[in-house]
C-alpha positions in Angstrom: -210.5 -61.6 76.2 -208.6 -64.7 77.5 -205.2 -65.9 76.5 -204.3 -69.6 76.0 -202.5 -69.4 79.4 -205.6 -68.0 81.1 -207.8 -70.7 79.5 -205.4 -73.5 80.7 -205.7 -72.2 84.2 -209.3 -71.2 84.3 -211.9 -73.1 86.3 -214.7 -74.8 84.3 -217.1 -71.9 84.7 -214.7 -69.3 83.5 -213.5 -71.5 80.6 -217.1 -72.1 79.5 -217.9 -68.4 79.9 -215.0 -67.5 77.6 -215.6 -70.2 75.0 -219.2 -71.4 75.3 -220.2 -69.3 72.3 -217.8 -71.1 69.9 -220.4 -73.8 69.2 -223.8 -72.1 68.6 -225.9 -72.1 71.7 -224.1 -75.2 73.0 -221.8 -74.3 75.9 -221.7 -78.0 76.8 -218.9 -78.4 74.2 -216.7 -76.0 76.1 -217.6 -77.6 79.4 -216.5 -81.0 78.1 -213.5 -79.5 76.3 -212.3 -78.1 79.7 -211.7 -81.6 80.9 -209.0 -82.1 78.3 -206.7 -79.2 79.5 -203.9 -78.2 79.3 -203.6 -77.1 75.7 -200.3 -76.6 74.0 -201.6 -74.4 71.3 -204.8 -72.9 69.8 -204.9 -75.9 67.4 -204.7 -78.3 70.3 -207.5 -76.4 72.1 -209.7 -76.5 69.0 -208.9 -80.2 68.5 -210.0 -81.0 72.0 -213.2 -79.0 71.7 -214.0 -80.8 68.4 -213.2 -84.2 70.0 -215.6 -83.4 72.8 -218.3 -82.5 70.2 -217.6 -85.7 68.2 -217.7 -87.8 71.4 -221.1 -86.5 72.4 -224.2 -88.7 71.9 -226.0 -88.4 68.6 -228.9 -86.5 70.2 -226.6 -83.8 71.6 -224.9 -83.5 68.2 -228.3 -83.1 66.5 -229.3 -80.4 69.1 -226.0 -78.6 68.3 -226.7 -78.8 64.6 -230.3 -77.6 65.1 -229.1 -74.7 67.2 -227.7 -73.0 64.1 -229.9 -70.5 62.3 -231.0 -70.7 58.7 -228.7 -68.7 56.4 -230.5 -65.5 55.5 -233.5 -66.9 57.4 -236.2 -65.5 59.6 -234.0 -64.8 62.5 -231.5 -62.9 60.3 -234.4 -60.9 58.8 -235.6 -60.0 62.3 -232.1 -59.2 63.5 -232.2 -61.9 66.2 -229.0 -63.8 65.4 -226.1 -64.0 67.8 -223.5 -61.4 67.3 -221.2 -64.0 65.8 -223.8 -65.3 63.4 -224.7 -61.8 62.3 -221.0 -61.0 61.5 -220.5 -64.3 59.8 -223.6 -64.1 57.6 -222.7 -60.4 56.7 -219.2 -61.5 55.7 -220.7 -63.7 53.0 -223.1 -60.9 51.8 -226.2 -62.6 53.2 -227.3 -59.3 54.8 -227.6 -57.7 51.3 -229.6 -60.2 49.2 -231.9 -59.3 46.4 -235.5 -60.4 46.7 -234.8 -63.1 44.2 -231.7 -64.3 46.2 -233.7 -64.3 49.4 -236.5 -66.3 47.8 -233.9 -68.9 46.6 -232.3 -69.1 50.1 -235.7 -69.6 51.6 -236.7 -72.3 49.1 -233.4 -74.2 49.6 -233.4 -73.8 53.4 -236.9 -75.2 53.5 -236.2 -78.1 51.2 -233.0 -78.9 53.2 -234.8 -78.9 56.6 -237.6 -81.1 55.2 -235.2 -83.7 54.0 -232.6 -83.6 56.8 -234.5 -82.3 59.9 -231.9 -79.6 60.6 -230.6 -76.4 59.0 -228.1 -76.2 56.2 -224.7 -75.4 57.8 -221.7 -74.0 56.0 -218.9 -71.8 57.3 -220.2 -68.5 55.9 -216.9 -66.7 56.5 -215.2 -69.0 54.1 -217.8 -68.6 51.3 -219.7 -66.0 49.4 -223.4 -66.1 48.8 -223.1 -67.6 45.3 -220.9 -70.4 46.6 -223.3 -71.0 49.5 -226.3 -71.3 47.2 -224.4 -73.7 44.9 -223.4 -75.8 48.0 -227.0 -75.9 49.2 -228.1 -77.3 45.8 -225.2 -79.7 45.6 -225.7 -81.1 49.1 -229.5 -81.6 48.8 -229.1 -85.1 47.2 -226.8 -86.3 50.0 -227.9 -88.9 52.5 -228.8 -87.8 56.1 -225.6 -89.4 57.4 -223.4 -87.6 55.0 -225.0 -84.3 55.7 -224.8 -84.8 59.5 -221.0 -85.4 59.1 -220.7 -82.4 56.8 -222.6 -80.2 59.2 -220.3 -81.2 62.1 -217.2 -80.5 59.9 -218.6 -77.1 59.0 -219.3 -76.4 62.7 -215.6 -77.2 63.4 -214.6 -74.6 60.8 -216.9 -72.0 62.4 -215.6 -72.8 65.8 -212.0 -72.5 64.7 -212.6 -69.0 63.3 -214.5 -67.9 66.4 -211.6 -69.3 68.6 -209.1 -67.3 66.5 -211.3 -64.2 67.1 -211.2 -64.8 70.9 -207.5 -65.3 71.0 -206.7 -62.3 68.8 -208.3 -59.9 71.2 -205.4 -60.2 73.6 
């Protein structure tokens, strides 16, 4: 996997190939982040990618948010998540739910999507299933604007951990 030096010297296609997966099914973030090279550190690279995401038009941000799978949802049950999402959901114990827990995740996922028009997003690697369920319930009363901003902040956390994984493989 690439080093920071490699990423600073990579052309746009190679940079995007290396980092396009950091933001779920949204390689455009890496494509835009490439324009901000060079990066002095992993933190600077992450900040540039997040700045590119935040500078995008609202419709692109909504598409990025909607590209995330439901936690413990249909795609997880069918084993059709990305490799990253599979590992992240497993780290929170979402691959070992009881029938009761799965029913509660499904109920909350559905209620959340009805209200906000996009899936509930939380950095699963930083939370256990009980904390995720509590956050789902706590965030349901929020306004769409608050939840959009919260989703983007959680995506930034997810991307940071994925970036660390990429850079640690060197």
